[in-house]
PyMOL Python script that loads the backbone (N, CA, C, O; Angstrom):
from pymol import cmd

cmd.read_pdbstr("""\
ATOM      1  N   UNK A   1     -78.106 210.684  24.284  1.00  0.00           N
ATOM      2  CA  UNK A   1     -80.072 210.543  24.226  1.00  0.00           C
ATOM      3  C   UNK A   1     -80.619 209.229  24.278  1.00  0.00           C
ATOM      4  O   UNK A   1     -80.113 208.279  23.679  1.00  0.00           O
ATOM      5  N   UNK A   2     -81.548 209.164  24.917  1.00  0.00           N
ATOM      6  CA  UNK A   2     -82.354 207.764  24.902  1.00  0.00           C
ATOM      7  C   UNK A   2     -83.960 207.855  23.909  1.00  0.00           C
ATOM      8  O   UNK A   2     -84.891 208.644  24.064  1.00  0.00           O
ATOM      9  N   UNK A   3     -83.822 206.822  22.979  1.00  0.00           N
ATOM     10  CA  UNK A   3     -84.902 206.880  22.290  1.00  0.00           C
ATOM     11  C   UNK A   3     -85.989 207.183  22.747  1.00  0.00           C
ATOM     12  O   UNK A   3     -86.144 207.193  23.968  1.00  0.00           O
ATOM     13  N   UNK A   4     -86.887 207.467  21.994  1.00  0.00           N
ATOM     14  CA  UNK A   4     -88.011 207.779  22.335  1.00  0.00           C
ATOM     15  C   UNK A   4     -89.068 206.670  22.618  1.00  0.00           C
ATOM     16  O   UNK A   4     -88.730 205.641  22.033  1.00  0.00           O
ATOM     17  N   UNK A   5     -90.120 206.535  23.245  1.00  0.00           N
ATOM     18  CA  UNK A   5     -91.042 205.087  23.523  1.00  0.00           C
ATOM     19  C   UNK A   5     -91.502 204.491  22.162  1.00  0.00           C
ATOM     20  O   UNK A   5     -91.456 205.109  21.098  1.00  0.00           O
ATOM     21  N   UNK A   6     -91.816 203.599  22.272  1.00  0.00           N
ATOM     22  CA  UNK A   6     -92.601 203.311  20.948  1.00  0.00           C
ATOM     23  C   UNK A   6     -94.052 203.814  21.406  1.00  0.00           C
ATOM     24  O   UNK A   6     -94.175 204.185  22.574  1.00  0.00           O
ATOM     25  N   UNK A   7     -95.320 203.848  20.419  1.00  0.00           N
ATOM     26  CA  UNK A   7     -96.246 204.438  20.749  1.00  0.00           C
ATOM     27  C   UNK A   7     -96.797 203.077  21.790  1.00  0.00           C
ATOM     28  O   UNK A   7     -97.191 203.567  22.848  1.00  0.00           O
ATOM     29  N   UNK A   8     -96.942 201.488  21.801  1.00  0.00           N
ATOM     30  CA  UNK A   8     -97.213 201.158  22.374  1.00  0.00           C
ATOM     31  C   UNK A   8     -96.795 201.072  23.932  1.00  0.00           C
ATOM     32  O   UNK A   8     -97.575 200.856  24.860  1.00  0.00           O
ATOM     33  N   UNK A   9     -95.564 201.262  24.015  1.00  0.00           N
ATOM     34  CA  UNK A   9     -94.621 201.738  25.179  1.00  0.00           C
ATOM     35  C   UNK A   9     -95.151 203.072  26.014  1.00  0.00           C
ATOM     36  O   UNK A   9     -95.191 203.317  27.219  1.00  0.00           O
ATOM     37  N   UNK A  10     -95.423 203.598  25.191  1.00  0.00           N
ATOM     38  CA  UNK A  10     -95.845 205.599  25.499  1.00  0.00           C
ATOM     39  C   UNK A  10     -96.869 205.066  26.074  1.00  0.00           C
ATOM     40  O   UNK A  10     -96.759 205.048  27.300  1.00  0.00           O
ATOM     41  N   UNK A  11     -98.284 204.408  25.465  1.00  0.00           N
ATOM     42  CA  UNK A  11     -99.751 204.233  25.983  1.00  0.00           C
ATOM     43  C   UNK A  11     -99.574 203.688  27.445  1.00  0.00           C
ATOM     44  O   UNK A  11    -100.084 204.233  28.424  1.00  0.00           O
ATOM     45  N   UNK A  12     -98.669 202.366  27.502  1.00  0.00           N
ATOM     46  CA  UNK A  12     -98.279 201.315  28.513  1.00  0.00           C
ATOM     47  C   UNK A  12     -98.006 202.449  29.473  1.00  0.00           C
ATOM     48  O   UNK A  12     -98.945 202.956  30.087  1.00  0.00           O
ATOM     49  N   UNK A  13     -96.655 202.908  29.646  1.00  0.00           N
ATOM     50  CA  UNK A  13     -96.505 203.737  30.466  1.00  0.00           C
ATOM     51  C   UNK A  13     -97.207 204.736  31.049  1.00  0.00           C
ATOM     52  O   UNK A  13     -97.056 205.033  32.234  1.00  0.00           O
ATOM     53  N   UNK A  14     -98.162 205.423  30.125  1.00  0.00           N
ATOM     54  CA  UNK A  14     -98.689 206.591  30.475  1.00  0.00           C
ATOM     55  C   UNK A  14     -99.798 206.540  31.650  1.00  0.00           C
ATOM     56  O   UNK A  14    -100.011 207.234  32.645  1.00  0.00           O
ATOM     57  N   UNK A  15    -100.426 205.365  31.062  1.00  0.00           N
ATOM     58  CA  UNK A  15    -101.265 204.094  31.674  1.00  0.00           C
ATOM     59  C   UNK A  15    -100.852 203.878  33.205  1.00  0.00           C
ATOM     60  O   UNK A  15    -101.762 204.061  34.013  1.00  0.00           O
ATOM     61  N   UNK A  16     -99.768 203.562  33.644  1.00  0.00           N
ATOM     62  CA  UNK A  16     -98.813 203.511  34.418  1.00  0.00           C
ATOM     63  C   UNK A  16     -98.703 204.407  35.344  1.00  0.00           C
ATOM     64  O   UNK A  16     -99.199 204.476  36.468  1.00  0.00           O
ATOM     65  N   UNK A  17     -97.997 205.095  34.761  1.00  0.00           N
ATOM     66  CA  UNK A  17     -97.827 206.509  35.410  1.00  0.00           C
ATOM     67  C   UNK A  17     -98.811 206.994  35.844  1.00  0.00           C
ATOM     68  O   UNK A  17     -98.608 207.359  37.002  1.00  0.00           O
ATOM     69  N   UNK A  18    -100.135 207.264  35.400  1.00  0.00           N
ATOM     70  CA  UNK A  18    -101.972 207.939  35.716  1.00  0.00           C
ATOM     71  C   UNK A  18    -101.908 206.223  36.642  1.00  0.00           C
ATOM     72  O   UNK A  18    -100.679 206.300  36.652  1.00  0.00           O
ATOM     73  N   UNK A  19    -102.069 205.409  37.073  1.00  0.00           N
ATOM     74  CA  UNK A  19    -102.733 205.153  37.370  1.00  0.00           C
ATOM     75  C   UNK A  19    -101.595 204.951  39.203  1.00  0.00           C
ATOM     76  O   UNK A  19    -102.311 205.043  40.200  1.00  0.00           O
ATOM     77  N   UNK A  20    -100.173 204.733  39.472  1.00  0.00           N
ATOM     78  CA  UNK A  20     -99.868 205.417  39.956  1.00  0.00           C
ATOM     79  C   UNK A  20    -100.336 207.033  40.782  1.00  0.00           C
ATOM     80  O   UNK A  20    -100.651 207.064  41.972  1.00  0.00           O
ATOM     81  N   UNK A  21    -100.317 207.679  40.322  1.00  0.00           N
ATOM     82  CA  UNK A  21    -100.288 208.851  40.330  1.00  0.00           C
ATOM     83  C   UNK A  21    -101.716 209.544  41.040  1.00  0.00           C
ATOM     84  O   UNK A  21    -101.778 210.502  41.811  1.00  0.00           O
ATOM     85  N   UNK A  22    -102.813 208.705  40.493  1.00  0.00           N
ATOM     86  CA  UNK A  22    -103.925 208.054  41.160  1.00  0.00           C
ATOM     87  C   UNK A  22    -104.253 207.711  42.432  1.00  0.00           C
ATOM     88  O   UNK A  22    -104.978 208.347  43.197  1.00  0.00           O
ATOM     89  N   UNK A  23    -103.698 206.690  42.629  1.00  0.00           N
ATOM     90  CA  UNK A  23    -103.278 205.843  43.956  1.00  0.00           C
ATOM     91  C   UNK A  23    -102.757 206.483  44.902  1.00  0.00           C
ATOM     92  O   UNK A  23    -103.074 206.139  46.040  1.00  0.00           O
ATOM     93  N   UNK A  24    -101.636 207.797  44.690  1.00  0.00           N
ATOM     94  CA  UNK A  24    -101.001 208.315  45.756  1.00  0.00           C
ATOM     95  C   UNK A  24    -101.555 209.706  46.205  1.00  0.00           C
ATOM     96  O   UNK A  24    -101.233 210.195  47.288  1.00  0.00           O
ATOM     97  N   UNK A  25    -102.808 210.617  44.903  1.00  0.00           N
ATOM     98  CA  UNK A  25    -103.273 211.861  45.107  1.00  0.00           C
ATOM     99  C   UNK A  25    -104.442 210.850  46.123  1.00  0.00           C
ATOM    100  O   UNK A  25    -105.123 211.631  46.788  1.00  0.00           O
ATOM    101  N   UNK A  26    -104.725 209.779  46.326  1.00  0.00           N
ATOM    102  CA  UNK A  26    -105.943 209.061  46.472  1.00  0.00           C
ATOM    103  C   UNK A  26    -105.267 209.063  48.203  1.00  0.00           C
ATOM    104  O   UNK A  26    -105.771 209.775  49.071  1.00  0.00           O
ATOM    105  N   UNK A  27    -104.187 208.232  48.444  1.00  0.00           N
ATOM    106  CA  UNK A  27    -103.713 207.909  49.501  1.00  0.00           C
ATOM    107  C   UNK A  27    -103.378 209.546  50.323  1.00  0.00           C
ATOM    108  O   UNK A  27    -103.846 209.632  51.458  1.00  0.00           O
ATOM    109  N   UNK A  28    -102.689 210.658  49.846  1.00  0.00           N
ATOM    110  CA  UNK A  28    -102.945 211.796  50.270  1.00  0.00           C
ATOM    111  C   UNK A  28    -103.818 212.265  50.462  1.00  0.00           C
ATOM    112  O   UNK A  28    -103.770 212.384  51.686  1.00  0.00           O
ATOM    113  N   UNK A  29    -104.752 212.705  50.135  1.00  0.00           N
ATOM    114  CA  UNK A  29    -106.199 212.679  50.388  1.00  0.00           C
ATOM    115  C   UNK A  29    -106.584 212.379  51.704  1.00  0.00           C
ATOM    116  O   UNK A  29    -107.470 212.989  52.303  1.00  0.00           O
ATOM    117  N   UNK A  30    -105.879 211.374  52.199  1.00  0.00           N
ATOM    118  CA  UNK A  30    -106.656 210.019  53.605  1.00  0.00           C
ATOM    119  C   UNK A  30    -105.636 210.714  54.714  1.00  0.00           C
ATOM    120  O   UNK A  30    -105.896 210.731  55.917  1.00  0.00           O
ATOM    121  N   UNK A  31    -104.629 211.194  54.225  1.00  0.00           N
ATOM    122  CA  UNK A  31    -103.285 211.537  55.304  1.00  0.00           C
ATOM    123  C   UNK A  31    -102.959 213.256  55.565  1.00  0.00           C
ATOM    124  O   UNK A  31    -102.919 214.288  54.895  1.00  0.00           O
ATOM    125  N   UNK A  32    -102.802 212.907  56.697  1.00  0.00           N
ATOM    126  CA  UNK A  32    -101.826 214.467  57.215  1.00  0.00           C
ATOM    127  C   UNK A  32    -100.773 214.734  56.142  1.00  0.00           C
ATOM    128  O   UNK A  32     -99.967 213.804  56.136  1.00  0.00           O
ATOM    129  N   UNK A  33    -100.502 215.617  55.280  1.00  0.00           N
ATOM    130  CA  UNK A  33     -99.257 215.891  54.662  1.00  0.00           C
ATOM    131  C   UNK A  33     -98.683 217.467  55.235  1.00  0.00           C
ATOM    132  O   UNK A  33     -99.082 218.630  55.286  1.00  0.00           O
ATOM    133  N   UNK A  34     -97.385 216.581  55.647  1.00  0.00           N
ATOM    134  CA  UNK A  34     -96.774 217.672  56.783  1.00  0.00           C
ATOM    135  C   UNK A  34     -95.513 218.778  55.400  1.00  0.00           C
ATOM    136  O   UNK A  34     -94.285 218.688  55.421  1.00  0.00           O
ATOM    137  N   UNK A  35     -96.030 219.357  54.755  1.00  0.00           N
ATOM    138  CA  UNK A  35     -95.201 220.115  53.548  1.00  0.00           C
ATOM    139  C   UNK A  35     -96.221 221.008  53.132  1.00  0.00           C
ATOM    140  O   UNK A  35     -97.443 220.866  53.091  1.00  0.00           O
ATOM    141  N   UNK A  36     -95.460 221.985  52.822  1.00  0.00           N
ATOM    142  CA  UNK A  36     -96.152 222.874  51.839  1.00  0.00           C
ATOM    143  C   UNK A  36     -96.527 222.678  50.398  1.00  0.00           C
ATOM    144  O   UNK A  36     -97.432 223.416  50.009  1.00  0.00           O
ATOM    145  N   UNK A  37     -96.003 221.808  49.492  1.00  0.00           N
ATOM    146  CA  UNK A  37     -95.704 221.250  48.369  1.00  0.00           C
ATOM    147  C   UNK A  37     -96.370 220.100  47.948  1.00  0.00           C
ATOM    148  O   UNK A  37     -96.156 219.285  48.845  1.00  0.00           O
ATOM    149  N   UNK A  38     -97.070 219.563  47.072  1.00  0.00           N
ATOM    150  CA  UNK A  38     -97.869 217.914  47.182  1.00  0.00           C
ATOM    151  C   UNK A  38     -96.814 217.542  46.063  1.00  0.00           C
ATOM    152  O   UNK A  38     -96.591 218.096  44.987  1.00  0.00           O
ATOM    153  N   UNK A  39     -96.022 216.022  46.866  1.00  0.00           N
ATOM    154  CA  UNK A  39     -94.760 215.939  45.541  1.00  0.00           C
ATOM    155  C   UNK A  39     -95.634 214.941  44.570  1.00  0.00           C
ATOM    156  O   UNK A  39     -95.003 214.221  43.796  1.00  0.00           O
ATOM    157  N   UNK A  40     -97.001 214.882  44.588  1.00  0.00           N
ATOM    158  CA  UNK A  40     -97.480 214.041  43.494  1.00  0.00           C
ATOM    159  C   UNK A  40     -98.113 215.214  42.633  1.00  0.00           C
ATOM    160  O   UNK A  40     -97.386 215.573  41.707  1.00  0.00           O
ATOM    161  N   UNK A  41     -98.768 215.576  42.697  1.00  0.00           N
ATOM    162  CA  UNK A  41     -99.134 216.990  41.790  1.00  0.00           C
ATOM    163  C   UNK A  41     -97.830 217.386  41.000  1.00  0.00           C
ATOM    164  O   UNK A  41     -97.736 217.301  39.776  1.00  0.00           O
ATOM    165  N   UNK A  42     -96.948 217.778  41.749  1.00  0.00           N
ATOM    166  CA  UNK A  42     -95.431 218.375  40.950  1.00  0.00           C
ATOM    167  C   UNK A  42     -95.139 217.005  40.004  1.00  0.00           C
ATOM    168  O   UNK A  42     -94.629 217.231  38.907  1.00  0.00           O
ATOM    169  N   UNK A  43     -95.404 215.716  40.327  1.00  0.00           N
ATOM    170  CA  UNK A  43     -94.506 215.011  39.648  1.00  0.00           C
ATOM    171  C   UNK A  43     -95.679 215.117  38.104  1.00  0.00           C
ATOM    172  O   UNK A  43     -95.325 215.444  36.971  1.00  0.00           O
ATOM    173  N   UNK A  44     -97.122 214.718  38.559  1.00  0.00           N
ATOM    174  CA  UNK A  44     -98.146 214.898  37.509  1.00  0.00           C
ATOM    175  C   UNK A  44     -97.657 216.363  36.858  1.00  0.00           C
ATOM    176  O   UNK A  44     -96.962 216.220  35.852  1.00  0.00           O
ATOM    177  N   UNK A  45     -97.796 217.137  37.086  1.00  0.00           N
ATOM    178  CA  UNK A  45     -97.717 218.249  36.331  1.00  0.00           C
ATOM    179  C   UNK A  45     -96.373 217.903  35.626  1.00  0.00           C
ATOM    180  O   UNK A  45     -96.689 217.088  34.759  1.00  0.00           O
ATOM    181  N   UNK A  46     -94.997 218.121  35.563  1.00  0.00           N
ATOM    182  CA  UNK A  46     -93.676 217.550  35.624  1.00  0.00           C
ATOM    183  C   UNK A  46     -94.236 216.997  33.847  1.00  0.00           C
ATOM    184  O   UNK A  46     -94.109 217.618  32.791  1.00  0.00           O
ATOM    185  N   UNK A  47     -94.986 215.347  34.149  1.00  0.00           N
ATOM    186  CA  UNK A  47     -95.156 214.670  32.976  1.00  0.00           C
ATOM    187  C   UNK A  47     -95.910 215.933  31.781  1.00  0.00           C
ATOM    188  O   UNK A  47     -95.532 216.168  30.634  1.00  0.00           O
ATOM    189  N   UNK A  48     -96.979 216.530  32.489  1.00  0.00           N
ATOM    190  CA  UNK A  48     -97.878 216.957  31.602  1.00  0.00           C
ATOM    191  C   UNK A  48     -97.582 218.199  30.447  1.00  0.00           C
ATOM    192  O   UNK A  48     -97.942 218.456  29.298  1.00  0.00           O
ATOM    193  N   UNK A  49     -96.532 218.907  31.687  1.00  0.00           N
ATOM    194  CA  UNK A  49     -95.851 220.125  30.676  1.00  0.00           C
ATOM    195  C   UNK A  49     -94.625 220.042  30.217  1.00  0.00           C
ATOM    196  O   UNK A  49     -94.227 220.984  29.532  1.00  0.00           O
ATOM    197  N   UNK A  50     -93.593 218.741  30.511  1.00  0.00           N
ATOM    198  CA  UNK A  50     -92.647 218.687  30.012  1.00  0.00           C
ATOM    199  C   UNK A  50     -92.660 218.708  28.198  1.00  0.00           C
ATOM    200  O   UNK A  50     -93.759 218.561  27.663  1.00  0.00           O
ATOM    201  N   UNK A  51     -91.541 218.874  27.395  1.00  0.00           N
ATOM    202  CA  UNK A  51     -91.747 218.578  26.047  1.00  0.00           C
ATOM    203  C   UNK A  51     -91.530 217.167  25.763  1.00  0.00           C
ATOM    204  O   UNK A  51     -92.210 216.492  24.990  1.00  0.00           O
ATOM    205  N   UNK A  52     -90.661 216.822  26.356  1.00  0.00           N
ATOM    206  CA  UNK A  52     -90.074 215.447  26.511  1.00  0.00           C
ATOM    207  C   UNK A  52     -90.929 213.914  26.669  1.00  0.00           C
ATOM    208  O   UNK A  52     -90.423 212.819  26.426  1.00  0.00           O
ATOM    209  N   UNK A  53     -92.198 214.127  27.091  1.00  0.00           N
ATOM    210  CA  UNK A  53     -92.740 213.141  27.763  1.00  0.00           C
ATOM    211  C   UNK A  53     -91.901 212.118  27.980  1.00  0.00           C
ATOM    212  O   UNK A  53     -91.420 211.855  29.082  1.00  0.00           O
ATOM    213  N   UNK A  54     -91.563 211.135  26.329  1.00  0.00           N
ATOM    214  CA  UNK A  54     -90.863 210.088  26.615  1.00  0.00           C
ATOM    215  C   UNK A  54     -89.658 209.527  27.344  1.00  0.00           C
ATOM    216  O   UNK A  54     -89.258 208.389  27.587  1.00  0.00           O
ATOM    217  N   UNK A  55     -89.258 210.672  27.583  1.00  0.00           N
ATOM    218  CA  UNK A  55     -87.728 210.927  28.225  1.00  0.00           C
ATOM    219  C   UNK A  55     -88.220 210.968  29.895  1.00  0.00           C
ATOM    220  O   UNK A  55     -87.992 209.991  30.608  1.00  0.00           O
ATOM    221  N   UNK A  56     -88.765 211.930  30.321  1.00  0.00           N
ATOM    222  CA  UNK A  56     -89.672 211.648  31.895  1.00  0.00           C
ATOM    223  C   UNK A  56     -90.172 210.298  32.066  1.00  0.00           C
ATOM    224  O   UNK A  56     -89.641 209.595  32.925  1.00  0.00           O
ATOM    225  N   UNK A  57     -91.043 209.880  31.423  1.00  0.00           N
ATOM    226  CA  UNK A  57     -91.819 208.194  31.769  1.00  0.00           C
ATOM    227  C   UNK A  57     -90.500 207.578  31.353  1.00  0.00           C
ATOM    228  O   UNK A  57     -90.338 207.211  32.517  1.00  0.00           O
ATOM    229  N   UNK A  58     -89.259 207.070  30.664  1.00  0.00           N
ATOM    230  CA  UNK A  58     -88.350 206.218  30.966  1.00  0.00           C
ATOM    231  C   UNK A  58     -87.774 206.764  31.913  1.00  0.00           C
ATOM    232  O   UNK A  58     -87.788 205.934  32.822  1.00  0.00           O
ATOM    233  N   UNK A  59     -87.214 207.776  32.288  1.00  0.00           N
ATOM    234  CA  UNK A  59     -86.569 207.704  33.678  1.00  0.00           C
ATOM    235  C   UNK A  59     -87.125 207.771  34.450  1.00  0.00           C
ATOM    236  O   UNK A  59     -86.431 207.204  35.295  1.00  0.00           O
ATOM    237  N   UNK A  60     -88.466 208.234  35.181  1.00  0.00           N
ATOM    238  CA  UNK A  60     -89.558 207.929  35.907  1.00  0.00           C
ATOM    239  C   UNK A  60     -89.401 206.293  36.292  1.00  0.00           C
ATOM    240  O   UNK A  60     -89.069 206.030  37.448  1.00  0.00           O
ATOM    241  N   UNK A  61     -89.645 205.150  35.305  1.00  0.00           N
ATOM    242  CA  UNK A  61     -89.996 204.140  35.672  1.00  0.00           C
ATOM    243  C   UNK A  61     -88.537 203.553  35.972  1.00  0.00           C
ATOM    244  O   UNK A  61     -88.429 202.882  36.999  1.00  0.00           O
ATOM    245  N   UNK A  62     -87.425 203.740  35.185  1.00  0.00           N
ATOM    246  CA  UNK A  62     -86.161 203.467  35.432  1.00  0.00           C
ATOM    247  C   UNK A  62     -85.792 203.706  37.043  1.00  0.00           C
ATOM    248  O   UNK A  62     -85.510 202.667  37.639  1.00  0.00           O
ATOM    249  N   UNK A  63     -85.756 204.964  37.843  1.00  0.00           N
ATOM    250  CA  UNK A  63     -85.581 205.030  38.626  1.00  0.00           C
ATOM    251  C   UNK A  63     -86.753 204.506  40.221  1.00  0.00           C
ATOM    252  O   UNK A  63     -86.477 204.305  41.404  1.00  0.00           O
ATOM    253  N   UNK A  64     -87.800 204.465  39.591  1.00  0.00           N
ATOM    254  CA  UNK A  64     -88.569 203.358  40.736  1.00  0.00           C
ATOM    255  C   UNK A  64     -88.151 201.749  40.520  1.00  0.00           C
ATOM    256  O   UNK A  64     -88.489 200.949  41.393  1.00  0.00           O
ATOM    257  N   UNK A  65     -87.427 201.297  39.366  1.00  0.00           N
ATOM    258  CA  UNK A  65     -87.004 200.002  38.986  1.00  0.00           C
ATOM    259  C   UNK A  65     -86.522 200.008  40.118  1.00  0.00           C
ATOM    260  O   UNK A  65     -86.860 199.439  41.155  1.00  0.00           O
ATOM    261  N   UNK A  66     -85.245 201.066  39.729  1.00  0.00           N
ATOM    262  CA  UNK A  66     -83.739 200.768  40.434  1.00  0.00           C
ATOM    263  C   UNK A  66     -83.932 200.920  42.093  1.00  0.00           C
ATOM    264  O   UNK A  66     -83.243 200.323  42.920  1.00  0.00           O
ATOM    265  N   UNK A  67     -84.768 201.633  42.325  1.00  0.00           N
ATOM    266  CA  UNK A  67     -85.446 201.976  43.902  1.00  0.00           C
ATOM    267  C   UNK A  67     -85.508 200.426  44.794  1.00  0.00           C
ATOM    268  O   UNK A  67     -84.855 199.878  45.681  1.00  0.00           O
ATOM    269  N   UNK A  68     -86.940 200.072  43.794  1.00  0.00           N
ATOM    270  CA  UNK A  68     -87.438 198.349  44.115  1.00  0.00           C
ATOM    271  C   UNK A  68     -86.279 197.023  44.749  1.00  0.00           C
ATOM    272  O   UNK A  68     -86.183 196.186  45.646  1.00  0.00           O
ATOM    273  N   UNK A  69     -85.231 197.804  43.024  1.00  0.00           N
ATOM    274  CA  UNK A  69     -84.654 196.708  43.209  1.00  0.00           C
ATOM    275  C   UNK A  69     -83.948 195.355  44.413  1.00  0.00           C
ATOM    276  O   UNK A  69     -83.829 194.139  44.264  1.00  0.00           O
ATOM    277  N   UNK A  70     -83.586 196.322  45.623  1.00  0.00           N
ATOM    278  CA  UNK A  70     -82.766 195.908  46.809  1.00  0.00           C
ATOM    279  C   UNK A  70     -83.978 195.363  47.915  1.00  0.00           C
ATOM    280  O   UNK A  70     -83.722 194.828  48.994  1.00  0.00           O
ATOM    281  N   UNK A  71     -85.412 195.644  47.355  1.00  0.00           N
ATOM    282  CA  UNK A  71     -86.032 195.314  48.115  1.00  0.00           C
ATOM    283  C   UNK A  71     -86.796 194.367  47.993  1.00  0.00           C
ATOM    284  O   UNK A  71     -87.717 194.162  48.783  1.00  0.00           O
ATOM    285  N   UNK A  72     -86.528 193.608  46.944  1.00  0.00           N
ATOM    286  CA  UNK A  72     -87.629 192.709  46.670  1.00  0.00           C
ATOM    287  C   UNK A  72     -88.930 192.153  46.336  1.00  0.00           C
ATOM    288  O   UNK A  72     -89.511 191.068  46.311  1.00  0.00           O
ATOM    289  N   UNK A  73     -89.170 193.674  46.031  1.00  0.00           N
ATOM    290  CA  UNK A  73     -90.592 193.983  45.095  1.00  0.00           C
ATOM    291  C   UNK A  73     -90.357 194.374  43.821  1.00  0.00           C
ATOM    292  O   UNK A  73     -89.416 195.167  43.784  1.00  0.00           O
ATOM    293  N   UNK A  74     -90.891 194.109  42.625  1.00  0.00           N
ATOM    294  CA  UNK A  74     -90.534 194.263  41.645  1.00  0.00           C
ATOM    295  C   UNK A  74     -90.944 195.432  40.930  1.00  0.00           C
ATOM    296  O   UNK A  74     -90.639 196.330  41.716  1.00  0.00           O
ATOM    297  N   UNK A  75     -91.480 196.006  39.859  1.00  0.00           N
ATOM    298  CA  UNK A  75     -92.616 197.082  39.407  1.00  0.00           C
ATOM    299  C   UNK A  75     -93.139 196.383  38.988  1.00  0.00           C
ATOM    300  O   UNK A  75     -94.297 196.262  39.389  1.00  0.00           O
ATOM    301  N   UNK A  76     -92.724 195.598  38.073  1.00  0.00           N
ATOM    302  CA  UNK A  76     -93.972 194.825  37.471  1.00  0.00           C
ATOM    303  C   UNK A  76     -94.891 194.233  38.641  1.00  0.00           C
ATOM    304  O   UNK A  76     -96.056 194.560  38.414  1.00  0.00           O
ATOM    305  N   UNK A  77     -94.797 193.612  39.600  1.00  0.00           N
ATOM    306  CA  UNK A  77     -95.422 193.072  41.007  1.00  0.00           C
ATOM    307  C   UNK A  77     -96.750 194.210  41.404  1.00  0.00           C
ATOM    308  O   UNK A  77     -97.932 193.873  41.468  1.00  0.00           O
ATOM    309  N   UNK A  78     -96.246 195.550  41.631  1.00  0.00           N
ATOM    310  CA  UNK A  78     -96.710 196.906  41.910  1.00  0.00           C
ATOM    311  C   UNK A  78     -97.515 196.589  40.532  1.00  0.00           C
ATOM    312  O   UNK A  78     -98.417 195.753  40.474  1.00  0.00           O
ATOM    313  N   UNK A  79     -97.191 197.155  39.735  1.00  0.00           N
ATOM    314  CA  UNK A  79     -97.799 197.835  38.512  1.00  0.00           C
ATOM    315  C   UNK A  79     -99.342 196.470  38.201  1.00  0.00           C
ATOM    316  O   UNK A  79    -100.524 196.681  37.927  1.00  0.00           O
ATOM    317  N   UNK A  80     -98.522 195.057  38.426  1.00  0.00           N
ATOM    318  CA  UNK A  80     -99.989 194.553  37.710  1.00  0.00           C
ATOM    319  C   UNK A  80    -100.840 194.507  39.423  1.00  0.00           C
ATOM    320  O   UNK A  80    -102.068 194.550  39.492  1.00  0.00           O
ATOM    321  N   UNK A  81    -100.233 194.445  40.284  1.00  0.00           N
ATOM    322  CA  UNK A  81    -101.691 195.183  41.313  1.00  0.00           C
ATOM    323  C   UNK A  81    -102.302 195.738  41.646  1.00  0.00           C
ATOM    324  O   UNK A  81    -103.192 195.620  42.488  1.00  0.00           O
ATOM    325  N   UNK A  82    -101.753 196.954  40.686  1.00  0.00           N
ATOM    326  CA  UNK A  82    -102.487 198.342  40.749  1.00  0.00           C
ATOM    327  C   UNK A  82    -103.502 198.259  39.568  1.00  0.00           C
ATOM    328  O   UNK A  82    -104.384 199.113  39.480  1.00  0.00           O
ATOM    329  N   UNK A  83    -103.389 197.180  38.596  1.00  0.00           N
ATOM    330  CA  UNK A  83    -103.818 197.226  37.312  1.00  0.00           C
ATOM    331  C   UNK A  83    -105.346 196.672  38.047  1.00  0.00           C
ATOM    332  O   UNK A  83    -106.342 197.393  38.117  1.00  0.00           O
ATOM    333  N   UNK A  84    -105.272 195.100  38.614  1.00  0.00           N
ATOM    334  CA  UNK A  84    -106.197 194.240  38.930  1.00  0.00           C
ATOM    335  C   UNK A  84    -106.958 195.211  40.162  1.00  0.00           C
ATOM    336  O   UNK A  84    -108.016 194.687  40.509  1.00  0.00           O
ATOM    337  N   UNK A  85    -106.774 196.001  40.610  1.00  0.00           N
ATOM    338  CA  UNK A  85    -107.205 196.673  41.929  1.00  0.00           C
ATOM    339  C   UNK A  85    -108.151 197.826  41.384  1.00  0.00           C
ATOM    340  O   UNK A  85    -109.126 198.211  42.029  1.00  0.00           O
ATOM    341  N   UNK A  86    -107.747 198.420  39.985  1.00  0.00           N
ATOM    342  CA  UNK A  86    -108.407 199.652  39.473  1.00  0.00           C
ATOM    343  C   UNK A  86    -109.665 199.527  39.000  1.00  0.00           C
ATOM    344  O   UNK A  86    -110.297 198.569  38.554  1.00  0.00           O
ATOM    345  N   UNK A  87    -109.980 200.949  39.220  1.00  0.00           N
ATOM    346  CA  UNK A  87    -111.465 200.540  39.238  1.00  0.00           C
ATOM    347  C   UNK A  87    -112.088 201.128  37.807  1.00  0.00           C
ATOM    348  O   UNK A  87    -113.260 201.467  37.643  1.00  0.00           O
ATOM    349  N   UNK A  88    -110.933 201.171  36.722  1.00  0.00           N
ATOM    350  CA  UNK A  88    -111.257 201.660  35.183  1.00  0.00           C
ATOM    351  C   UNK A  88    -110.877 200.105  34.618  1.00  0.00           C
ATOM    352  O   UNK A  88    -110.947 199.850  33.416  1.00  0.00           O
TER     353      UNK A  88
END
""", "prot")
cmd.dss("prot")
cmd.show_as("cartoon", "prot")
cmd.util.cbc("prot")
cmd.orient("prot")
């Protein structure tokens, strides 16, 4: 079982997750989605409804990092670009 996030880690991960979700919700609203479900909404609801959101956030970002590792793109670069272009 993974350790809980520190309050600072939790706040940072929640901001990063919300920023990613907001960007993808905007993207999905501009393209025609060819499915009967909205994967971005599913992720958002999962984070909100899970009893242990720390675990969800930890695994979510670990998965993204592992998926990006072979692409030459780092998660930190993606998140910093989102932060620079954030309207908030």
